[in-house]
Residue, then its C-alpha position, 0 to 999 in steps of 0.5 A: m963868183s958868177p961872171r958879170h954880163n954886160l948888156i949891150d944894145p945890139d943896134p945902137d942909135p948913132d943919132p939920138g935926135a933921130g931916135a927921139a923923132r921916131r919914138t914921137a912918130a910912133l905915139p898914138a894921135s892926140t886924143d884932143r882931136s875929134d874922130s872926124e878930124a883924125d879920120p876924114q872918112a869917118g861917118t861916110h861908111l854908109d854911103n856905099v850901102a845898097v838899098f833894095d826895094p821891098a819884096p812883093g807881098r802875097t795876094p790875100r786869098a780866101v779860106p779854102t773849100a777843103a776847110y769847110t769839108g774838113a770841119l764837117i768830116a771832123v764833126l762826123l768823126i766826133g759822132v762816130g767816136a761818141v757811138g764807140i764810147h756808148d757801145g764800149v760802156v754798154a759792153a762793160g756793163w756800166i749802163s743798160g741798153r743795146s749797142w748802137t753798132g749792133a742795132a745798125i748791123d742788124s737793121i741792114d742784115g739780110l738786105s737784097p740788091a735794090g734799084a735805088m742802090i745804083p743811084a746812091g752809089i753814083v751820088a757817093a762816088l761824085i761826092g768823093l770826087w768833089l772832095v778830092l778836087t776841092s782838097l787839091s784846088p788852090r785858094r781863090k784870090k780875094a783882093v787886087g794889088i795896088d801899084s806901089a812900092t810896098a805890098l798893098f791890096i784892096e778887096p772888091s767891096d772897097i773897089a765898088r765903094i770907090a766906083s760909086i763915089t766917083a760915079e756920083s761925082v759926075s755931072g748928070v748922075l743922080s745915084a750909083r750902085t756898083s758891084a765889083t769882082r777882081t776883074k770887072v766893075t759894073i756900075q748902075v747909075e740913075t741919070t738925068g738923061d744926058a747921053a754923054t753921062p755914061g761915057a763920062v762915068a766910065d772915064a772917071v771910074r777908070t781914072a780912079l782905078t788906074s793904080l790897080t794891078p790889073v785894072p778891072k774892066v768897067s761897065v756902065r748901065t744907066r736908067t733915066g731918073g729925075t733932075r739934079 
């Protein structure tokens, strides 16, 4: 017969009531209560999230000049490729005719130095230098920033419209035409002849453009017209 082993609690609880209390305390919280009642801090964890301002946007820029010269060079290379295809087809005997490359070489063979070659070489060197400079020059900015929390920009053509509308709202102005760049606004107004009108127009336009960064310089030119 195999020996019998008695299972004895190594840590008997002398107080059964206290053990029941401990077991009751170990039970999970009642599911009848809502999460907010079980955890008073629930739902407030977003209070400490940091809020950052949006990153500044890039100023819109015009198409680089190198894009146009690159397109022109691409067209020239297409023409060179067409000449090469033609000469290859002629050399293969698929069509009759003369090689264009051979004809060009024969036309310049035997030429002697001439005075016209010096200015032609200078022009070619200047064109090459211009191509290098245009390929390295940065793109031109074409808009003005607006002082705001987000990245907003306005083009000079829209600045000119704002200036014209603002100028025409000034008393004594019959009509207004505006030309604008990123740094300067020039307004040509037709007035009734009041000497105070140019200053009033300049002040009104500056006020309308105060949100721009930087604020462009305002110049007013007047001529006397009829009555309003």
